[in-house]
GUSE-241450 format. One record per residue (C-alpha): x, z, y; residue in three letters; residue number from 1. Coordinates in steps of 0.02 Angstrom, whole numbers, plus 50000, padded with zeros to 5 digits. Each point is the difference from the previous one (the first is absolute). Layout:
<site px="X" pz="Z" py="Y" rest="ala" nr="NUM"/>
...
end
This chain:
<site px="50000" pz="50000" py="50000" rest="unk" nr="1"/>
<site px="50064" pz="49956" py="50173" rest="unk" nr="2"/>
<site px="50043" pz="50146" py="50113" rest="unk" nr="3"/>
<site px="49946" pz="49956" py="50176" rest="unk" nr="4"/>
<site px="50029" pz="50110" py="50153" rest="unk" nr="5"/>
<site px="49828" pz="50039" py="50071" rest="unk" nr="6"/>
<site px="50030" pz="50143" py="50122" rest="unk" nr="7"/>
<site px="50147" pz="50085" py="50087" rest="unk" nr="8"/>
<site px="50004" pz="50182" py="50053" rest="unk" nr="9"/>
<site px="50134" pz="50083" py="50105" rest="unk" nr="10"/>
<site px="50028" pz="50188" py="49997" rest="unk" nr="11"/>
<site px="50104" pz="50126" py="50095" rest="unk" nr="12"/>
<site px="50061" pz="50133" py="49878" rest="unk" nr="13"/>
<site px="50107" pz="50145" py="50059" rest="unk" nr="14"/>
<site px="50066" pz="50150" py="49904" rest="unk" nr="15"/>
<site px="50063" pz="50163" py="50072" rest="unk" nr="16"/>
<site px="50165" pz="50067" py="49936" rest="unk" nr="17"/>
<site px="50034" pz="50185" py="49981" rest="unk" nr="18"/>
<site px="50141" pz="50118" py="50046" rest="unk" nr="19"/>
<site px="50122" pz="49874" py="50073" rest="unk" nr="20"/>
<site px="49985" pz="49869" py="49863" rest="unk" nr="21"/>
<site px="50037" pz="49824" py="50064" rest="unk" nr="22"/>
<site px="50094" pz="50062" py="50153" rest="unk" nr="23"/>
<site px="50159" pz="49920" py="50064" rest="unk" nr="24"/>
<site px="50106" pz="50002" py="50158" rest="unk" nr="25"/>
<site px="49885" pz="49880" py="50093" rest="unk" nr="26"/>
<site px="49830" pz="50022" py="49916" rest="unk" nr="27"/>
<site px="49981" pz="50187" py="50011" rest="unk" nr="28"/>
<site px="49819" pz="50021" py="49943" rest="unk" nr="29"/>
<site px="49939" pz="49841" py="49913" rest="unk" nr="30"/>
<site px="49844" pz="49959" py="49907" rest="unk" nr="31"/>
<site px="50017" pz="49872" py="49863" rest="unk" nr="32"/>
<site px="49878" pz="49859" py="50029" rest="unk" nr="33"/>
<site px="49946" pz="49832" py="49933" rest="unk" nr="34"/>
<site px="49914" pz="49851" py="50075" rest="unk" nr="35"/>
<site px="49898" pz="49954" py="49847" rest="unk" nr="36"/>
<site px="49929" pz="49830" py="49953" rest="unk" nr="37"/>
<site px="49861" pz="49992" py="49871" rest="unk" nr="38"/>
<site px="49956" pz="49830" py="49927" rest="unk" nr="39"/>
<site px="49827" pz="50000" py="49922" rest="unk" nr="40"/>
<site px="49982" pz="49858" py="49876" rest="unk" nr="41"/>
<site px="49866" pz="49908" py="49904" rest="unk" nr="42"/>
<site px="50050" pz="50104" py="49848" rest="unk" nr="43"/>
<site px="49919" pz="50170" py="50027" rest="unk" nr="44"/>
<site px="50133" pz="50079" py="49889" rest="unk" nr="45"/>
<site px="50147" pz="49929" py="50098" rest="unk" nr="46"/>
<site px="50053" pz="50040" py="50179" rest="unk" nr="47"/>
<site px="50168" pz="49994" py="50086" rest="unk" nr="48"/>
<site px="50080" pz="50141" py="50098" rest="unk" nr="49"/>
<site px="50147" pz="49975" py="50116" rest="unk" nr="50"/>
<site px="50093" pz="50124" py="50108" rest="unk" nr="51"/>
<site px="50118" pz="50000" py="50149" rest="unk" nr="52"/>
<site px="50093" pz="50159" py="50041" rest="unk" nr="53"/>
<site px="49986" pz="50096" py="50164" rest="unk" nr="54"/>
<site px="50035" pz="50176" py="50061" rest="unk" nr="55"/>
<site px="49821" pz="50033" py="50051" rest="unk" nr="56"/>
<site px="49976" pz="49956" py="50183" rest="unk" nr="57"/>
<site px="49952" pz="49818" py="50027" rest="unk" nr="58"/>
<site px="49938" pz="49968" py="49824" rest="unk" nr="59"/>
<site px="49834" pz="49951" py="50076" rest="unk" nr="60"/>
<site px="50090" pz="49858" py="50090" rest="unk" nr="61"/>
<site px="50065" pz="49935" py="49834" rest="unk" nr="62"/>
<site px="49825" pz="50008" py="49927" rest="unk" nr="63"/>
<site px="49932" pz="49901" py="50148" rest="unk" nr="64"/>
<site px="50135" pz="49869" py="49976" rest="unk" nr="65"/>
<site px="49957" pz="49987" py="49815" rest="unk" nr="66"/>
<site px="49823" pz="49951" py="50048" rest="unk" nr="67"/>
<site px="50067" pz="49871" py="50121" rest="unk" nr="68"/>
<site px="50127" pz="49920" py="49883" rest="unk" nr="69"/>
<site px="49904" pz="50005" py="49836" rest="unk" nr="70"/>
<site px="49852" pz="49888" py="50045" rest="unk" nr="71"/>
<site px="50077" pz="49844" py="49919" rest="unk" nr="72"/>
<site px="49995" pz="50089" py="49830" rest="unk" nr="73"/>
<site px="49811" pz="49997" py="49988" rest="unk" nr="74"/>
<site px="49945" pz="49880" py="49865" rest="unk" nr="75"/>
<site px="50174" pz="49979" py="49925" rest="unk" nr="76"/>
<site px="50017" pz="50000" py="49811" rest="unk" nr="77"/>
<site px="50146" pz="50113" py="49957" rest="unk" nr="78"/>
<site px="50093" pz="49884" py="49878" rest="unk" nr="79"/>
<site px="49988" pz="49855" py="50121" rest="unk" nr="80"/>
<site px="50055" pz="50110" py="50145" rest="unk" nr="81"/>
<site px="50152" pz="50069" py="49910" rest="unk" nr="82"/>
<site px="50056" pz="49830" py="49935" rest="unk" nr="83"/>
<site px="50066" pz="49961" py="50176" rest="unk" nr="84"/>
<site px="49998" pz="50171" py="50078" rest="unk" nr="85"/>
<site px="50160" pz="49975" py="50099" rest="unk" nr="86"/>
<site px="49922" pz="49857" py="50098" rest="unk" nr="87"/>
<site px="49839" pz="50098" py="50025" rest="unk" nr="88"/>
<site px="50093" pz="50153" py="50063" rest="unk" nr="89"/>
<site px="50097" pz="49893" py="50122" rest="unk" nr="90"/>
<site px="49838" pz="49926" py="50067" rest="unk" nr="91"/>
<site px="49941" pz="50176" py="50043" rest="unk" nr="92"/>
<site px="50167" pz="50061" py="50069" rest="unk" nr="93"/>
<site px="50017" pz="49844" py="50109" rest="unk" nr="94"/>
<site px="49824" pz="50001" py="50073" rest="unk" nr="95"/>
<site px="50023" pz="49910" py="50165" rest="unk" nr="96"/>
<site px="49928" pz="50144" py="50101" rest="unk" nr="97"/>
<site px="50016" pz="50158" py="49896" rest="unk" nr="98"/>
<site px="50186" pz="49974" py="49962" rest="unk" nr="99"/>
<site px="50035" pz="50039" py="50183" rest="unk" nr="100"/>
<site px="49961" pz="50183" py="49959" rest="unk" nr="101"/>
<site px="50154" pz="50002" py="49887" rest="unk" nr="102"/>
<site px="50064" pz="49886" py="49942" rest="unk" nr="103"/>
<site px="50043" pz="50068" py="49829" rest="unk" nr="104"/>
<site px="50006" pz="50181" py="50055" rest="unk" nr="105"/>
<site px="49896" pz="50148" py="50058" rest="unk" nr="106"/>
<site px="49816" pz="50031" py="49969" rest="unk" nr="107"/>
<site px="49963" pz="49818" py="49957" rest="unk" nr="108"/>
<site px="50137" pz="49995" py="49868" rest="unk" nr="109"/>
<site px="49942" pz="50164" py="49923" rest="unk" nr="110"/>
<site px="49825" pz="49928" py="49986" rest="unk" nr="111"/>
<site px="50073" pz="49849" py="49911" rest="unk" nr="112"/>
<site px="50091" pz="50120" py="49881" rest="unk" nr="113"/>
<site px="49837" pz="50086" py="49955" rest="unk" nr="114"/>
<site px="49906" pz="49836" py="49977" rest="unk" nr="115"/>
<site px="50138" pz="49924" py="49894" rest="unk" nr="116"/>
<site px="50013" pz="50153" py="49888" rest="unk" nr="117"/>
<site px="49812" pz="49998" py="49975" rest="unk" nr="118"/>
<site px="50009" pz="49819" py="49943" rest="unk" nr="119"/>
<site px="50134" pz="50041" py="49871" rest="unk" nr="120"/>
<site px="49900" pz="50151" py="49940" rest="unk" nr="121"/>
<site px="49842" pz="49896" py="49977" rest="unk" nr="122"/>
<site px="50099" pz="49863" py="49912" rest="unk" nr="123"/>
<site px="50080" pz="50120" py="49876" rest="unk" nr="124"/>
<site px="49834" pz="50086" py="49965" rest="unk" nr="125"/>
<site px="49911" pz="49834" py="49975" rest="unk" nr="126"/>
<site px="50129" pz="49961" py="49864" rest="unk" nr="127"/>
<site px="49988" pz="50176" py="49928" rest="unk" nr="128"/>
<site px="50186" pz="50039" py="50019" rest="unk" nr="129"/>
<site px="50110" pz="50114" py="50105" rest="unk" nr="130"/>
<site px="50095" pz="49918" py="50143" rest="unk" nr="131"/>
<site px="50170" pz="50009" py="49915" rest="unk" nr="132"/>
<site px="49935" pz="49903" py="49850" rest="unk" nr="133"/>
<site px="49910" pz="49874" py="50109" rest="unk" nr="134"/>
<site px="50161" pz="49961" py="50093" rest="unk" nr="135"/>
<site px="50110" pz="49995" py="49843" rest="unk" nr="136"/>
<site px="49877" pz="49884" py="49911" rest="unk" nr="137"/>
<site px="50000" pz="49873" py="50142" rest="unk" nr="138"/>
<site px="50106" pz="49845" py="49986" rest="unk" nr="139"/>
<site px="50141" pz="49995" py="50128" rest="unk" nr="140"/>
<site px="49913" pz="49861" py="50096" rest="unk" nr="141"/>
<site px="49842" pz="50107" py="50010" rest="unk" nr="142"/>
<site px="50100" pz="50144" py="50075" rest="unk" nr="143"/>
<site px="50072" pz="49882" py="50130" rest="unk" nr="144"/>
<site px="49823" pz="49946" py="50049" rest="unk" nr="145"/>
<site px="49963" pz="50179" py="50051" rest="unk" nr="146"/>
<site px="50133" pz="50002" py="50136" rest="unk" nr="147"/>
<site px="50015" pz="49936" py="50178" rest="unk" nr="148"/>
<site px="50181" pz="49942" py="50019" rest="unk" nr="149"/>
<site px="49985" pz="49948" py="50182" rest="unk" nr="150"/>
<site px="50146" pz="50051" py="50111" rest="unk" nr="151"/>
<site px="50109" pz="50032" py="49846" rest="unk" nr="152"/>
<site px="50045" pz="49821" py="49962" rest="unk" nr="153"/>
<site px="50184" pz="50009" py="50052" rest="unk" nr="154"/>
<site px="50031" pz="50145" py="49880" rest="unk" nr="155"/>
<site px="49863" pz="49982" py="49867" rest="unk" nr="156"/>
<site px="49892" pz="49849" py="49964" rest="unk" nr="157"/>
<site px="49855" pz="49998" py="49878" rest="unk" nr="158"/>
<site px="50103" pz="49891" py="49883" rest="unk" nr="159"/>
<site px="50146" pz="50121" py="50006" rest="unk" nr="160"/>
<site px="49885" pz="50148" py="49966" rest="unk" nr="161"/>
<site px="49926" pz="49905" py="49853" rest="unk" nr="162"/>
<site px="50175" pz="49972" py="49932" rest="unk" nr="163"/>
<site px="50039" pz="50187" py="50015" rest="unk" nr="164"/>
<site px="49845" pz="50045" py="49898" rest="unk" nr="165"/>
<site px="50037" pz="49867" py="49868" rest="unk" nr="166"/>
<site px="50181" pz="50055" py="49985" rest="unk" nr="167"/>
<site px="49944" pz="50176" py="49950" rest="unk" nr="168"/>
<site px="49876" pz="49943" py="49866" rest="unk" nr="169"/>
<site px="50121" pz="49991" py="49852" rest="unk" nr="170"/>
<site px="50055" pz="50182" py="50022" rest="unk" nr="171"/>
<site px="49832" pz="50079" py="50042" rest="unk" nr="172"/>
<site px="49977" pz="50073" py="49826" rest="unk" nr="173"/>
<site px="50162" pz="50097" py="50022" rest="unk" nr="174"/>
<site px="49920" pz="50093" py="50144" rest="unk" nr="175"/>
<site px="49824" pz="50026" py="49930" rest="unk" nr="176"/>
<site px="50050" pz="50163" py="49918" rest="unk" nr="177"/>
<site px="49969" pz="50079" py="50169" rest="unk" nr="178"/>
<site px="49813" pz="49987" py="49964" rest="unk" nr="179"/>
<site px="50023" pz="50131" py="49864" rest="unk" nr="180"/>
<site px="50129" pz="50107" py="50090" rest="unk" nr="181"/>
<site px="49914" pz="50016" py="50169" rest="unk" nr="182"/>
<site px="50081" pz="49977" py="50170" rest="unk" nr="183"/>
<site px="50101" pz="50146" py="50071" rest="unk" nr="184"/>
<site px="49936" pz="50086" py="50156" rest="unk" nr="185"/>
<site px="50077" pz="50100" py="50140" rest="unk" nr="186"/>
<site px="49913" pz="50144" py="50087" rest="unk" nr="187"/>
<site px="49972" pz="49982" py="50188" rest="unk" nr="188"/>
<site px="49895" pz="50158" py="50012" rest="unk" nr="189"/>
<site px="50153" pz="50113" py="49979" rest="unk" nr="190"/>
<site px="50060" pz="50001" py="50179" rest="unk" nr="191"/>
<site px="49865" pz="49970" py="50129" rest="unk" nr="192"/>
<site px="50062" pz="50035" py="50176" rest="unk" nr="193"/>
<site px="49888" pz="50151" py="50034" rest="unk" nr="194"/>
<site px="50044" pz="50088" py="49837" rest="unk" nr="195"/>
<site px="50109" pz="50155" py="50010" rest="unk" nr="196"/>
<site px="50174" pz="50005" py="49925" rest="unk" nr="197"/>
<site px="49935" pz="50112" py="49861" rest="unk" nr="198"/>
<site px="49859" pz="49881" py="49959" rest="unk" nr="199"/>
<site px="50109" pz="49845" py="49987" rest="unk" nr="200"/>
<site px="50119" pz="50091" py="49883" rest="unk" nr="201"/>
<site px="49853" pz="50058" py="49893" rest="unk" nr="202"/>
<site px="49928" pz="49823" py="50000" rest="unk" nr="203"/>
<site px="50168" pz="49926" py="49950" rest="unk" nr="204"/>
<site px="50008" pz="50113" py="49848" rest="unk" nr="205"/>
<site px="49820" pz="49957" py="49955" rest="unk" nr="206"/>
<site px="50035" pz="49814" py="50013" rest="unk" nr="207"/>
<site px="50146" pz="50014" py="49880" rest="unk" nr="208"/>
<site px="49891" pz="50100" py="49879" rest="unk" nr="209"/>
<site px="49871" pz="49858" py="50004" rest="unk" nr="210"/>
<site px="50131" pz="49873" py="49948" rest="unk" nr="211"/>
<site px="50044" pz="49926" py="50170" rest="unk" nr="212"/>
<site px="50184" pz="49968" py="50026" rest="unk" nr="213"/>
<site px="49984" pz="49936" py="50178" rest="unk" nr="214"/>
<site px="49913" pz="50069" py="50154" rest="unk" nr="215"/>
<site px="49984" pz="49976" py="50188" rest="unk" nr="216"/>
<site px="50036" pz="50113" py="50148" rest="unk" nr="217"/>
<site px="49929" pz="49968" py="50174" rest="unk" nr="218"/>
<site px="50128" pz="50013" py="50140" rest="unk" nr="219"/>
<site px="50005" pz="49954" py="50185" rest="unk" nr="220"/>
<site px="49995" pz="50173" py="50078" rest="unk" nr="221"/>
<site px="50044" pz="50017" py="50185" rest="unk" nr="222"/>
<site px="50137" pz="50117" py="49938" rest="unk" nr="223"/>
<site px="50104" pz="49908" py="49868" rest="unk" nr="224"/>
<site px="50060" pz="50168" py="49934" rest="unk" nr="225"/>
<site px="49826" pz="50024" py="49925" rest="unk" nr="226"/>
<site px="50011" pz="49836" py="49905" rest="unk" nr="227"/>
<site px="50174" pz="50038" py="49936" rest="unk" nr="228"/>
<site px="49952" pz="50176" py="49945" rest="unk" nr="229"/>
<site px="49846" pz="49940" py="49906" rest="unk" nr="230"/>
<site px="50091" pz="49855" py="49918" rest="unk" nr="231"/>
<site px="50136" pz="50119" py="49941" rest="unk" nr="232"/>
<site px="49870" pz="50121" py="49930" rest="unk" nr="233"/>
<site px="49913" pz="49863" py="49901" rest="unk" nr="234"/>
<site px="50165" pz="49935" py="49931" rest="unk" nr="235"/>
<site px="50048" pz="50177" py="49947" rest="unk" nr="236"/>
<site px="49829" pz="50024" py="49920" rest="unk" nr="237"/>
<site px="50003" pz="49844" py="49891" rest="unk" nr="238"/>
<site px="50186" pz="49972" py="49971" rest="unk" nr="239"/>
<site px="50107" pz="49846" py="50011" rest="unk" nr="240"/>
<site px="49908" pz="49894" py="49872" rest="unk" nr="241"/>
<site px="49835" pz="49986" py="50096" rest="unk" nr="242"/>
<site px="49976" pz="49862" py="50126" rest="unk" nr="243"/>
<site px="49945" pz="50056" py="50173" rest="unk" nr="244"/>
<site px="49934" pz="49878" py="50130" rest="unk" nr="245"/>
<site px="49991" pz="50047" py="50183" rest="unk" nr="246"/>
<site px="49866" pz="49928" py="50113" rest="unk" nr="247"/>
<site px="50003" pz="50011" py="50191" rest="unk" nr="248"/>
<site px="49837" pz="49905" py="50026" rest="unk" nr="249"/>
<site px="50071" pz="49905" py="50151" rest="unk" nr="250"/>
<site px="50044" pz="50160" py="50095" rest="unk" nr="251"/>
<site px="50180" pz="49961" py="50047" rest="unk" nr="252"/>
<site px="50077" pz="49890" py="50132" rest="unk" nr="253"/>
<site px="50146" pz="49895" py="49938" rest="unk" nr="254"/>
<site px="50134" pz="50122" py="50065" rest="unk" nr="255"/>
<site px="49907" pz="50149" py="49927" rest="unk" nr="256"/>
<site px="49978" pz="49913" py="49832" rest="unk" nr="257"/>
<site px="50186" pz="49963" py="49989" rest="unk" nr="258"/>
<site px="50043" pz="50179" py="50047" rest="unk" nr="259"/>
<site px="49882" pz="50086" py="49879" rest="unk" nr="260"/>
<site px="50031" pz="49882" py="49854" rest="unk" nr="261"/>
<site px="50186" pz="50037" py="50014" rest="unk" nr="262"/>
<site px="49963" pz="50185" py="49984" rest="unk" nr="263"/>
<site px="49881" pz="49973" py="49853" rest="unk" nr="264"/>
<site px="50130" pz="49906" py="49897" rest="unk" nr="265"/>
<site px="50055" pz="50158" py="49910" rest="unk" nr="266"/>
<site px="49831" pz="50022" py="49914" rest="unk" nr="267"/>
<site px="50016" pz="49824" py="49926" rest="unk" nr="268"/>
<site px="49832" pz="49921" py="50048" rest="unk" nr="269"/>
<site px="49937" pz="49863" py="49886" rest="unk" nr="270"/>
<site px="49934" pz="49908" py="50153" rest="unk" nr="271"/>
<site px="49961" pz="50027" py="50185" rest="unk" nr="272"/>
<site px="49822" pz="49946" py="50038" rest="unk" nr="273"/>
<site px="49930" pz="49939" py="50165" rest="unk" nr="274"/>
<site px="50145" pz="50065" py="50105" rest="unk" nr="275"/>
<site px="49938" pz="49923" py="50164" rest="unk" nr="276"/>
<site px="49869" pz="49891" py="50084" rest="unk" nr="277"/>
<site px="49938" pz="49880" py="49864" rest="unk" nr="278"/>
<site px="50006" pz="49840" py="50104" rest="unk" nr="279"/>
<site px="50182" pz="50025" py="50048" rest="unk" nr="280"/>
<site px="50083" pz="49896" py="49866" rest="unk" nr="281"/>
<site px="50170" pz="50000" py="50087" rest="unk" nr="282"/>
<site px="50001" pz="50190" py="50008" rest="unk" nr="283"/>
<site px="49962" pz="50008" py="49813" rest="unk" nr="284"/>
<site px="50141" pz="49876" py="49971" rest="unk" nr="285"/>
<site px="50123" pz="50113" py="50092" rest="unk" nr="286"/>
<site px="49940" pz="50154" py="49905" rest="unk" nr="287"/>
<site px="50013" pz="49907" py="49835" rest="unk" nr="288"/>
<site px="50181" pz="49953" py="50035" rest="unk" nr="289"/>
<site px="50043" pz="50176" py="50057" rest="unk" nr="290"/>
<site px="49928" pz="50095" py="49851" rest="unk" nr="291"/>
<site px="50045" pz="49875" py="49863" rest="unk" nr="292"/>
<site px="49997" pz="50023" py="49850" rest="unk" nr="293"/>
<site px="49846" pz="50109" py="50032" rest="unk" nr="294"/>
<site px="49860" pz="49873" py="50027" rest="unk" nr="295"/>
<site px="49872" pz="49993" py="50140" rest="unk" nr="296"/>
<site px="49819" pz="49999" py="49938" rest="unk" nr="297"/>
<site px="49856" pz="49928" py="50101" rest="unk" nr="298"/>
<site px="49827" pz="49932" py="49964" rest="unk" nr="299"/>
<site px="49848" pz="50099" py="50051" rest="unk" nr="300"/>
<site px="50009" pz="49932" py="50178" rest="unk" nr="301"/>
<site px="50068" pz="49826" py="49960" rest="unk" nr="302"/>
<site px="49842" pz="49902" py="50029" rest="unk" nr="303"/>
<site px="50031" pz="49827" py="49930" rest="unk" nr="304"/>
<site px="50109" pz="49885" py="49896" rest="unk" nr="305"/>
<site px="50084" pz="49924" py="50154" rest="unk" nr="306"/>
<site px="50070" pz="50168" py="50056" rest="unk" nr="307"/>
<site px="50053" pz="50032" py="49820" rest="unk" nr="308"/>
<site px="50092" pz="49833" py="50003" rest="unk" nr="309"/>
<site px="50097" pz="50056" py="50152" rest="unk" nr="310"/>
<site px="50040" pz="50172" py="49930" rest="unk" nr="311"/>
<site px="50068" pz="49919" py="49842" rest="unk" nr="312"/>
<site px="50096" pz="49862" py="50089" rest="unk" nr="313"/>
<site px="50080" pz="50128" py="50117" rest="unk" nr="314"/>
<site px="50050" pz="50115" py="49855" rest="unk" nr="315"/>
<site px="49908" pz="50137" py="50093" rest="unk" nr="316"/>
<site px="49911" pz="50070" py="49847" rest="unk" nr="317"/>
<site px="50056" pz="50054" py="49827" rest="unk" nr="318"/>
<site px="49836" pz="50067" py="49931" rest="unk" nr="319"/>
<site px="49847" pz="49890" py="50023" rest="unk" nr="320"/>
<site px="49848" pz="50115" py="50012" rest="unk" nr="321"/>
<site px="49871" pz="49863" py="50016" rest="unk" nr="322"/>
<site px="49822" pz="50068" py="50001" rest="unk" nr="323"/>
<site px="49849" pz="49894" py="49958" rest="unk" nr="324"/>
<site px="49888" pz="50114" py="50103" rest="unk" nr="325"/>
<site px="50103" pz="49965" py="50156" rest="unk" nr="326"/>
<site px="50050" pz="49817" py="49971" rest="unk" nr="327"/>
<site px="49862" pz="49869" py="49980" rest="unk" nr="328"/>
<site px="49957" pz="50072" py="49831" rest="unk" nr="329"/>
<site px="50061" pz="49959" py="49825" rest="unk" nr="330"/>
<site px="50026" pz="49818" py="50047" rest="unk" nr="331"/>
<site px="50129" pz="50034" py="50136" rest="unk" nr="332"/>
<site px="50077" pz="50138" py="49894" rest="unk" nr="333"/>
<site px="50035" pz="49869" py="49865" rest="unk" nr="334"/>
<site px="50083" pz="49889" py="50129" rest="unk" nr="335"/>
<site px="50117" pz="50141" py="50053" rest="unk" nr="336"/>
<site px="50036" pz="50051" py="49821" rest="unk" nr="337"/>
<site px="50047" pz="49823" py="49950" rest="unk" nr="338"/>
<site px="50104" pz="49977" py="50159" rest="unk" nr="339"/>
<site px="50093" pz="50161" py="49963" rest="unk" nr="340"/>
<site px="50067" pz="49931" py="49836" rest="unk" nr="341"/>
<site px="50119" pz="49894" py="50106" rest="unk" nr="342"/>
<site px="50085" pz="50150" py="50081" rest="unk" nr="343"/>
<site px="50099" pz="50151" py="49936" rest="unk" nr="344"/>
<site px="49862" pz="50126" py="50032" rest="unk" nr="345"/>
<site px="49894" pz="50123" py="49903" rest="unk" nr="346"/>
<site px="49811" pz="49972" py="50001" rest="unk" nr="347"/>
<site px="49915" pz="50171" py="49999" rest="unk" nr="348"/>
<site px="49826" pz="49993" py="50080" rest="unk" nr="349"/>
<site px="49932" pz="50120" py="50127" rest="unk" nr="350"/>
<site px="49831" pz="50065" py="49940" rest="unk" nr="351"/>
<site px="49871" pz="50002" py="50138" rest="unk" nr="352"/>
<site px="49878" pz="49985" py="49855" rest="unk" nr="353"/>
<site px="50071" pz="50159" py="49921" rest="unk" nr="354"/>
<site px="50069" pz="49888" py="49863" rest="unk" nr="355"/>
<site px="49832" pz="49933" py="49942" rest="unk" nr="356"/>
<site px="50036" pz="49814" py="50025" rest="unk" nr="357"/>
<site px="50188" pz="50013" py="49997" rest="unk" nr="358"/>
<site px="50006" pz="50075" py="49826" rest="unk" nr="359"/>
<site px="49933" pz="49831" py="49945" rest="unk" nr="360"/>
<site px="50121" pz="49902" py="50108" rest="unk" nr="361"/>
<site px="50160" pz="50086" py="49942" rest="unk" nr="362"/>
<site px="49966" pz="49943" py="49823" rest="unk" nr="363"/>
<site px="49982" pz="49821" py="50064" rest="unk" nr="364"/>
<site px="50158" pz="50020" py="50105" rest="unk" nr="365"/>
<site px="50104" pz="50051" py="49851" rest="unk" nr="366"/>
<site px="49927" pz="49890" py="49863" rest="unk" nr="367"/>
<site px="49963" pz="49838" py="50094" rest="unk" nr="368"/>
<site px="50135" pz="50005" py="50135" rest="unk" nr="369"/>
<site px="50137" pz="50100" py="49916" rest="unk" nr="370"/>
<site px="50014" pz="50130" py="50137" rest="unk" nr="371"/>
<site px="50096" pz="50151" py="49940" rest="unk" nr="372"/>
<site px="49898" pz="50150" py="49943" rest="unk" nr="373"/>
<site px="50024" pz="50138" py="50126" rest="unk" nr="374"/>
<site px="49853" pz="50114" py="50040" rest="unk" nr="375"/>
<site px="49836" pz="50001" py="50095" rest="unk" nr="376"/>
<site px="49949" pz="50124" py="50134" rest="unk" nr="377"/>
<site px="49877" pz="50134" py="49944" rest="unk" nr="378"/>
<site px="49884" pz="50087" py="50124" rest="unk" nr="379"/>
<site px="49865" pz="50105" py="49915" rest="unk" nr="380"/>
<site px="49891" pz="50050" py="50148" rest="unk" nr="381"/>
<site px="49857" pz="49874" py="49980" rest="unk" nr="382"/>
<site px="49984" pz="49996" py="49811" rest="unk" nr="383"/>
<site px="49826" pz="50076" py="49997" rest="unk" nr="384"/>
<site px="49933" pz="49865" py="50116" rest="unk" nr="385"/>
<site px="50039" pz="49854" py="49883" rest="unk" nr="386"/>
<site px="49888" pz="49958" py="49854" rest="unk" nr="387"/>
<site px="50149" pz="49961" py="49889" rest="unk" nr="388"/>
<site px="50151" pz="50092" py="50072" rest="unk" nr="389"/>
<site px="50171" pz="49944" py="49940" rest="unk" nr="390"/>
<site px="50057" pz="50091" py="49844" rest="unk" nr="391"/>
<site px="50173" pz="50078" py="50019" rest="unk" nr="392"/>
<site px="50074" pz="50083" py="49846" rest="unk" nr="393"/>
<site px="50170" pz="50085" py="49994" rest="unk" nr="394"/>
<site px="50047" pz="49920" py="50166" rest="unk" nr="395"/>
<site px="49948" pz="49823" py="49952" rest="unk" nr="396"/>
<site px="49852" pz="49889" py="50047" rest="unk" nr="397"/>
<site px="49906" pz="49943" py="49846" rest="unk" nr="398"/>
<site px="49937" pz="49822" py="49991" rest="unk" nr="399"/>
<site px="49820" pz="49993" py="50065" rest="unk" nr="400"/>
<site px="49865" pz="49946" py="49879" rest="unk" nr="401"/>
<site px="49841" pz="49981" py="50104" rest="unk" nr="402"/>
<site px="49954" pz="49826" py="50068" rest="unk" nr="403"/>
<site px="50044" pz="49970" py="50183" rest="unk" nr="404"/>
<site px="50127" pz="50071" py="50122" rest="unk" nr="405"/>
<site px="49958" pz="50187" py="49978" rest="unk" nr="406"/>
<site px="49933" pz="50007" py="50178" rest="unk" nr="407"/>
<site px="49820" pz="50056" py="49972" rest="unk" nr="408"/>
<site px="49966" pz="50155" py="50103" rest="unk" nr="409"/>
<site px="49877" pz="50137" py="49956" rest="unk" nr="410"/>
<site px="49850" pz="50015" py="50117" rest="unk" nr="411"/>
<site px="50016" pz="50110" py="50155" rest="unk" nr="412"/>
end
């Protein structure tokens, strides 16, 4: 039976966080929020849910933009739509009037993320399979049809991307064991900015007990001594074998970033995340050179594939934290992931979705593209709000079984 999109609903969902959870040096008291797209189809048993990540305020603007951008979806049959989704997505992104509100960034781009993710969710559900299986079962040419390659042509053409996917086909079976093993996670909830020293040490011990061997600490204090003290405490708590990432959430100027990173070298950070203003590619390039071999990680505020192209070309990033709830959805995420195979970088997604979509995508990354298996961010604070929350056992994400992208939210 054909699955035709009959109605589109846009929701503003926001969730309060307790006791300092989610806090960082810049976002002191966030809510977690989603601009939600619901695609109601001709099949009463099959609807699509897409999300774009916010920190609460302004989510209503994203929802309004979803209503504006999604009108062309009405009456579309999902298989036909997804057969050339890259071209369809470009037609929305390049609307001759609406694109002026971006282009390819801000509220409009977040709306496109939500819409795109809803389309993938409906498509996977209509086929009765989880997203990871949908993507792995596609022929390479079908994957390419999902992607808008515009503005990437000098570094990645559609034909070149197709060749990359085909090249990995003969060795895919060697990597499929990951489906049984699960994908390792790292715990971001250990070191929120507002947590006391005692709490981050307690959380670090708990994370190790749960099987996590990597964790994140928020830094960016006005007094660098606080950051250095807390980093030292976490390192002492977990020992030398654990990997500790530090995340400044854009708090530092370039001179301050260079100063503090030099002082943090002794605690051996696995990466330095968002050290400065996210649009300043040249500043990231200078930081990357200064702190090498410790890599710079960015992603949650890198809004499109073109900016990713420049980060990669400038050697300003070592850890690609592409996020399909901040880019133009799964489609643009795939473009960035394929592009990243051409550069000496790690692909470790940021999880604005709390890992719900991305724990599908990391299996595709590893099996279909040959990206190294590293780990995926784990943030537990919204688990009760998802119908099928990601399953994490002994520090590892288990392969999801339910059809779709795991983005269905429980009612308010």
